[in-house]
C-alpha positions as protocol buffer text, in pm:
chain_id: "A"
residue {
  index: 1
  type: MET
  ca { x: -2515 y: -3305 z: 2952 }
}
residue {
  index: 2
  type: ILE
  ca { x: -2552 y: -3083 z: 2645 }
}
residue {
  index: 3
  type: LYS
  ca { x: -2783 y: -2848 z: 2837 }
}
residue {
  index: 4
  type: ARG
  ca { x: -2520 y: -2818 z: 3113 }
}
residue {
  index: 5
  type: ILE
  ca { x: -2246 y: -2734 z: 2861 }
}
residue {
  index: 6
  type: LEU
  ca { x: -2467 y: -2477 z: 2688 }
}
residue {
  index: 7
  type: PHE
  ca { x: -2563 y: -2327 z: 3023 }
}
residue {
  index: 8
  type: SER
  ca { x: -2198 y: -2308 z: 3129 }
}
residue {
  index: 9
  type: ALA
  ca { x: -2101 y: -2141 z: 2803 }
}
residue {
  index: 10
  type: ALA
  ca { x: -2388 y: -1892 z: 2828 }
}
residue {
  index: 11
  type: ALA
  ca { x: -2305 y: -1816 z: 3192 }
}
residue {
  index: 12
  type: ALA
  ca { x: -1940 y: -1756 z: 3104 }
}
residue {
  index: 13
  type: MET
  ca { x: -2038 y: -1518 z: 2823 }
}
residue {
  index: 14
  type: LEU
  ca { x: -2269 y: -1324 z: 3054 }
}
residue {
  index: 15
  type: LEU
  ca { x: -2004 y: -1311 z: 3323 }
}
residue {
  index: 16
  type: ASN
  ca { x: -1746 y: -1178 z: 3076 }
}
residue {
  index: 17
  type: ALA
  ca { x: -1995 y: -926 z: 2938 }
}
residue {
  index: 18
  type: GLY
  ca { x: -2061 y: -806 z: 3292 }
}
residue {
  index: 19
  type: VAL
  ca { x: -1692 y: -754 z: 3359 }
}
residue {
  index: 20
  type: HIS
  ca { x: -1646 y: -546 z: 3044 }
}
residue {
  index: 21
  type: ALA
  ca { x: -1967 y: -356 z: 3117 }
}
residue {
  index: 22
  type: SER
  ca { x: -1828 y: -234 z: 3449 }
}
residue {
  index: 23
  type: ALA
  ca { x: -1712 y: 122 z: 3509 }
}
residue {
  index: 24
  type: ASP
  ca { x: -1353 y: -10 z: 3492 }
}
residue {
  index: 25
  type: TYR
  ca { x: -1393 y: -16 z: 3111 }
}
residue {
  index: 26
  type: ASN
  ca { x: -1537 y: 336 z: 3070 }
}
residue {
  index: 27
  type: ILE
  ca { x: -1215 y: 475 z: 2922 }
}
residue {
  index: 28
  type: ALA
  ca { x: -1195 y: 200 z: 2656 }
}
residue {
  index: 29
  type: LYS
  ca { x: -1550 y: 296 z: 2555 }
}
residue {
  index: 30
  type: GLY
  ca { x: -1459 y: 662 z: 2514 }
}
residue {
  index: 31
  type: LEU
  ca { x: -1619 y: 768 z: 2841 }
}
residue {
  index: 32
  type: ALA
  ca { x: -1474 y: 957 z: 3137 }
}
residue {
  index: 33
  type: PRO
  ca { x: -1296 y: 752 z: 3405 }
}
residue {
  index: 34
  type: ALA
  ca { x: -1549 y: 632 z: 3662 }
}
residue {
  index: 35
  type: ALA
  ca { x: -1358 y: 363 z: 3850 }
}
residue {
  index: 36
  type: LYS
  ca { x: -1183 y: 472 z: 4167 }
}
residue {
  index: 37
  type: GLY
  ca { x: -814 y: 542 z: 4115 }
}
residue {
  index: 38
  type: GLN
  ca { x: -821 y: 567 z: 3735 }
}
residue {
  index: 39
  type: LEU
  ca { x: -651 y: 875 z: 3596 }
}
residue {
  index: 40
  type: VAL
  ca { x: -561 y: 987 z: 3243 }
}
residue {
  index: 41
  type: SER
  ca { x: -298 y: 1265 z: 3226 }
}
residue {
  index: 42
  type: VAL
  ca { x: -216 y: 1446 z: 2902 }
}
residue {
  index: 43
  type: LEU
  ca { x: 157 y: 1455 z: 2825 }
}
residue {
  index: 44
  type: GLN
  ca { x: 147 y: 1642 z: 2493 }
}
residue {
  index: 45
  type: PRO
  ca { x: -67 y: 1693 z: 2182 }
}
residue {
  index: 46
  type: PHE
  ca { x: -2 y: 1442 z: 1904 }
}
residue {
  index: 47
  type: ASN
  ca { x: -124 y: 1402 z: 1546 }
}
residue {
  index: 48
  type: GLY
  ca { x: -15 y: 1272 z: 1211 }
}
residue {
  index: 49
  type: ASP
  ca { x: -93 y: 1077 z: 897 }
}
residue {
  index: 50
  type: PHE
  ca { x: -30 y: 706 z: 946 }
}
residue {
  index: 51
  type: ARG
  ca { x: -43 y: 401 z: 719 }
}
residue {
  index: 52
  type: ILE
  ca { x: -210 y: 111 z: 900 }
}
residue {
  index: 53
  type: LEU
  ca { x: 15 y: -195 z: 882 }
}
residue {
  index: 54
  type: GLY
  ca { x: -203 y: -396 z: 1119 }
}
residue {
  index: 55
  type: SER
  ca { x: -435 y: -374 z: 1417 }
}
residue {
  index: 56
  type: LYS
  ca { x: -504 y: -601 z: 1711 }
}
residue {
  index: 57
  type: ILE
  ca { x: -804 y: -591 z: 1942 }
}
residue {
  index: 58
  type: TYR
  ca { x: -746 y: -664 z: 2311 }
}
residue {
  index: 59
  type: THR
  ca { x: -1022 y: -753 z: 2558 }
}
residue {
  index: 60
  type: ASP
  ca { x: -863 y: -940 z: 2846 }
}
residue {
  index: 61
  type: ASP
  ca { x: -529 y: -783 z: 2939 }
}
residue {
  index: 62
  type: GLU
  ca { x: -492 y: -519 z: 3210 }
}
residue {
  index: 63
  type: GLN
  ca { x: -460 y: -238 z: 2954 }
}
residue {
  index: 64
  type: ALA
  ca { x: -784 y: -336 z: 2773 }
}
residue {
  index: 65
  type: LYS
  ca { x: -970 y: -123 z: 3027 }
}
residue {
  index: 66
  type: PHE
  ca { x: -814 y: 176 z: 2853 }
}
residue {
  index: 67
  type: SER
  ca { x: -698 y: 73 z: 2506 }
}
residue {
  index: 68
  type: PRO
  ca { x: -918 y: -175 z: 2321 }
}
residue {
  index: 69
  type: ILE
  ca { x: -694 y: -183 z: 2012 }
}
residue {
  index: 70
  type: ASP
  ca { x: -332 y: -139 z: 1904 }
}
residue {
  index: 71
  type: TYR
  ca { x: -230 y: -6 z: 1565 }
}
residue {
  index: 72
  type: ALA
  ca { x: 92 y: -102 z: 1388 }
}
residue {
  index: 73
  type: VAL
  ca { x: 162 y: 209 z: 1180 }
}
residue {
  index: 74
  type: SER
  ca { x: 416 y: 366 z: 950 }
}
residue {
  index: 75
  type: TRP
  ca { x: 466 y: 726 z: 844 }
}
residue {
  index: 76
  type: GLY
  ca { x: 687 y: 937 z: 627 }
}
residue {
  index: 77
  type: LEU
  ca { x: 860 y: 739 z: 353 }
}
residue {
  index: 78
  type: PHE
  ca { x: 732 y: 411 z: 501 }
}
residue {
  index: 79
  type: ALA
  ca { x: 369 y: 528 z: 460 }
}
residue {
  index: 80
  type: GLU
  ca { x: 413 y: 523 z: 82 }
}
residue {
  index: 81
  type: PRO
  ca { x: 203 y: 230 z: -49 }
}
residue {
  index: 82
  type: GLU
  ca { x: 488 y: 80 z: -255 }
}
residue {
  index: 83
  type: ILE
  ca { x: 701 y: 57 z: 62 }
}
residue {
  index: 84
  type: ALA
  ca { x: 432 y: -15 z: 323 }
}
residue {
  index: 85
  type: ARG
  ca { x: 308 y: -322 z: 136 }
}
residue {
  index: 86
  type: HIS
  ca { x: 650 y: -486 z: 191 }
}
residue {
  index: 87
  type: ILE
  ca { x: 641 y: -442 z: 570 }
}
residue {
  index: 88
  type: SER
  ca { x: 517 y: -753 z: 751 }
}
residue {
  index: 89
  type: VAL
  ca { x: 402 y: -719 z: 1111 }
}
residue {
  index: 90
  type: ASN
  ca { x: 333 y: -945 z: 1407 }
}
residue {
  index: 91
  type: GLN
  ca { x: 139 y: -793 z: 1698 }
}
residue {
  index: 92
  type: TYR
  ca { x: 112 y: -981 z: 2028 }
}
residue {
  index: 93
  type: ASP
  ca { x: 86 y: -899 z: 2400 }
}
residue {
  index: 94
  type: ARG
  ca { x: 95 y: -524 z: 2318 }
}
residue {
  index: 95
  type: TYR
  ca { x: 424 y: -566 z: 2128 }
}
residue {
  index: 96
  type: LEU
  ca { x: 505 y: -523 z: 1761 }
}
residue {
  index: 97
  type: ASN
  ca { x: 764 y: -704 z: 1553 }
}
residue {
  index: 98
  type: TRP
  ca { x: 805 y: -596 z: 1194 }
}
residue {
  index: 99
  type: LYS
  ca { x: 1037 y: -680 z: 907 }
}
residue {
  index: 100
  type: MET
  ca { x: 1112 y: -604 z: 544 }
}
residue {
  index: 101
  type: ASP
  ca { x: 1320 y: -814 z: 309 }
}
residue {
  index: 102
  type: LYS
  ca { x: 1500 y: -505 z: 177 }
}
residue {
  index: 103
  type: VAL
  ca { x: 1497 y: -195 z: 395 }
}
residue {
  index: 104
  type: PRO
  ca { x: 1539 y: 115 z: 172 }
}
residue {
  index: 105
  type: VAL
  ca { x: 1702 y: 332 z: 443 }
}
residue {
  index: 106
  type: PRO
  ca { x: 1950 y: 276 z: 729 }
}
residue {
  index: 107
  type: ALA
  ca { x: 1807 y: 61 z: 1011 }
}
residue {
  index: 108
  type: LYS
  ca { x: 1805 y: 344 z: 1267 }
}
residue {
  index: 109
  type: GLN
  ca { x: 1605 y: 565 z: 1032 }
}
residue {
  index: 110
  type: ALA
  ca { x: 1366 y: 276 z: 953 }
}
residue {
  index: 111
  type: MET
  ca { x: 1298 y: 224 z: 1325 }
}
residue {
  index: 112
  type: MET
  ca { x: 1180 y: 585 z: 1343 }
}
residue {
  index: 113
  type: MET
  ca { x: 906 y: 529 z: 1080 }
}
residue {
  index: 114
  type: VAL
  ca { x: 725 y: 227 z: 1228 }
}
residue {
  index: 115
  type: SER
  ca { x: 550 y: 212 z: 1563 }
}
residue {
  index: 116
  type: ASN
  ca { x: 299 y: 30 z: 1779 }
}
residue {
  index: 117
  type: MET
  ca { x: 30 y: 263 z: 1912 }
}
residue {
  index: 118
  type: HIS
  ca { x: -201 y: 178 z: 2201 }
}
residue {
  index: 119
  type: ILE
  ca { x: -521 y: 356 z: 2097 }
}
residue {
  index: 120
  type: ILE
  ca { x: -755 y: 507 z: 2357 }
}
residue {
  index: 121
  type: PRO
  ca { x: -1083 y: 652 z: 2227 }
}
residue {
  index: 122
  type: SER
  ca { x: -1183 y: 998 z: 2351 }
}
residue {
  index: 123
  type: SER
  ca { x: -1555 y: 947 z: 2282 }
}
residue {
  index: 124
  type: PRO
  ca { x: -1802 y: 665 z: 2216 }
}
residue {
  index: 125
  type: GLU
  ca { x: -1809 y: 766 z: 1847 }
}
residue {
  index: 126
  type: ILE
  ca { x: -1429 y: 732 z: 1821 }
}
residue {
  index: 127
  type: ALA
  ca { x: -1449 y: 400 z: 2012 }
}
residue {
  index: 128
  type: LYS
  ca { x: -1654 y: 261 z: 1721 }
}
residue {
  index: 129
  type: LYS
  ca { x: -1447 y: 418 z: 1443 }
}
residue {
  index: 130
  type: ILE
  ca { x: -1105 y: 300 z: 1567 }
}
residue {
  index: 131
  type: LYS
  ca { x: -1205 y: -63 z: 1516 }
}
residue {
  index: 132
  type: THR
  ca { x: -1290 y: -15 z: 1147 }
}
residue {
  index: 133
  type: VAL
  ca { x: -937 y: 46 z: 1013 }
}
residue {
  index: 134
  type: LYS
  ca { x: -786 y: -202 z: 770 }
}
residue {
  index: 135
  type: ARG
  ca { x: -430 y: -280 z: 668 }
}
residue {
  index: 136
  type: GLY
  ca { x: -332 y: -32 z: 399 }
}
residue {
  index: 137
  type: ASP
  ca { x: -562 y: 249 z: 514 }
}
residue {
  index: 138
  type: LEU
  ca { x: -400 y: 592 z: 545 }
}
residue {
  index: 139
  type: VAL
  ca { x: -554 y: 777 z: 840 }
}
residue {
  index: 140
  type: ARG
  ca { x: -510 y: 1117 z: 998 }
}
residue {
  index: 141
  type: LEU
  ca { x: -515 y: 1080 z: 1377 }
}
residue {
  index: 142
  type: LYS
  ca { x: -538 y: 1369 z: 1623 }
}
residue {
  index: 143
  type: GLY
  ca { x: -530 y: 1362 z: 2000 }
}
residue {
  index: 144
  type: GLU
  ca { x: -285 y: 1346 z: 2289 }
}
residue {
  index: 145
  type: LEU
  ca { x: -13 y: 1121 z: 2420 }
}
residue {
  index: 146
  type: VAL
  ca { x: -114 y: 1026 z: 2774 }
}
residue {
  index: 147
  type: GLU
  ca { x: -19 y: 852 z: 3093 }
}
residue {
  index: 148
  type: ILE
  ca { x: -266 y: 611 z: 3254 }
}
residue {
  index: 149
  type: LYS
  ca { x: -277 y: 534 z: 3625 }
}
residue {
  index: 150
  type: ASP
  ca { x: -495 y: 263 z: 3776 }
}
residue {
  index: 151
  type: LYS
  ca { x: -420 y: 99 z: 4109 }
}
residue {
  index: 152
  type: ASP
  ca { x: -72 y: -54 z: 4056 }
}
residue {
  index: 153
  type: LEU
  ca { x: -57 y: 25 z: 3683 }
}
residue {
  index: 154
  type: VAL
  ca { x: 131 y: 324 z: 3544 }
}
residue {
  index: 155
  type: TRP
  ca { x: 129 y: 322 z: 3163 }
}
residue {
  index: 156
  type: THR
  ca { x: 324 y: 611 z: 3013 }
}
residue {
  index: 157
  type: SER
  ca { x: 345 y: 700 z: 2647 }
}
residue {
  index: 158
  type: SER
  ca { x: 673 y: 735 z: 2466 }
}
residue {
  index: 159
  type: LEU
  ca { x: 734 y: 1094 z: 2361 }
}
residue {
  index: 160
  type: THR
  ca { x: 1001 y: 1028 z: 2100 }
}
residue {
  index: 161
  type: PRO
  ca { x: 1007 y: 825 z: 1776 }
}
residue {
  index: 162
  type: THR
  ca { x: 1368 y: 715 z: 1825 }
}
residue {
  index: 163
  type: ASP
  ca { x: 1317 y: 465 z: 2109 }
}
residue {
  index: 164
  type: SER
  ca { x: 1252 y: 92 z: 2092 }
}
residue {
  index: 165
  type: GLY
  ca { x: 1166 y: -190 z: 2332 }
}
residue {
  index: 166
  type: ASP
  ca { x: 955 y: -168 z: 2649 }
}
residue {
  index: 167
  type: GLY
  ca { x: 798 y: 174 z: 2690 }
}
residue {
  index: 168
  type: ALA
  ca { x: 862 y: 276 z: 2328 }
}
residue {
  index: 169
  type: CYS
  ca { x: 498 y: 269 z: 2218 }
}
residue {
  index: 170
  type: GLU
  ca { x: 266 y: 565 z: 2202 }
}
residue {
  index: 171
  type: VAL
  ca { x: -28 y: 560 z: 2443 }
}
residue {
  index: 172
  type: PHE
  ca { x: -250 y: 771 z: 2221 }
}
residue {
  index: 173
  type: ARG
  ca { x: -591 y: 909 z: 2317 }
}
residue {
  index: 174
  type: VAL
  ca { x: -751 y: 973 z: 1978 }
}
residue {
  index: 175
  type: SER
  ca { x: -1003 y: 1256 z: 1945 }
}
residue {
  index: 176
  type: SER
  ca { x: -1028 y: 1249 z: 1564 }
}
residue {
  index: 177
  type: ILE
  ca { x: -978 y: 987 z: 1294 }
}
residue {
  index: 178
  type: GLN
  ca { x: -1009 y: 1078 z: 928 }
}
residue {
  index: 179
  type: TRP
  ca { x: -948 y: 848 z: 632 }
}
residue {
  index: 180
  type: ILE
  ca { x: -718 y: 990 z: 366 }
}
residue {
  index: 181
  type: GLU
  ca { x: -712 y: 659 z: 175 }
}
residue {
  index: 182
  type: ARG
  ca { x: -934 y: 357 z: 240 }
}
residue {
  index: 183
  type: VAL
  ca { x: -855 y: 7 z: 125 }
}
residue {
  index: 184
  type: LYS
  ca { x: -1144 y: -135 z: -75 }
}
residue {
  index: 185
  type: SER
  ca { x: -1301 y: -442 z: 82 }
}
C-alpha cells in the first residue's frame, strides 16, 4: 500500500514536471514562444522604481505559461519605507487587495501608487532573478508592457495607473531588474 502511494505521488510529480517542461511554458522561462498560436506583442516601453509589497508564484493557472510570478508594488510616495511598511496586501488568483489603516493621501491618488504586476521574464537569467525579490525590496524594473495571445486567451496590459478592477494590472515583460535597496534576510 505504501509503495503504491509513493509511486502515485512520484508519478504525479513527474507528470506535472513534464507539463511545465513543455514548449507551452517557454515564455515563463524567459525563452521565445515555441508553442503554436502563442504571441507576445509589445504595447509600450515601461520602467520604474518599485517597492515590493508582496509577490506570489503561480504554476497552475492559464497565465502561468507566461507569467510565473506577480508582484504587488508601490511607487512614488508609497514606495517610501515609512509608508510602504503600513500597506498590507493579499494576492490571490492574479488579483491584489491592499489596505492601510491611515491613508496619507486622497483615495484616488493612493490607488495610483499601488499595483499588481504580472511579471514575464525576457530571458532565462531574468526568470531566475524575478523570484528572488522580498517584501520591502526597492527594485528598478525595465521592459515593456505587452499583450499575450494563446489559443482563446488574450491578456492585455493596462497602460494607465488610474484604472482598477479587471484588466487594471500591468502585464510586464521584464528585461532588467536591479536592486536599489535589499531587505536583509
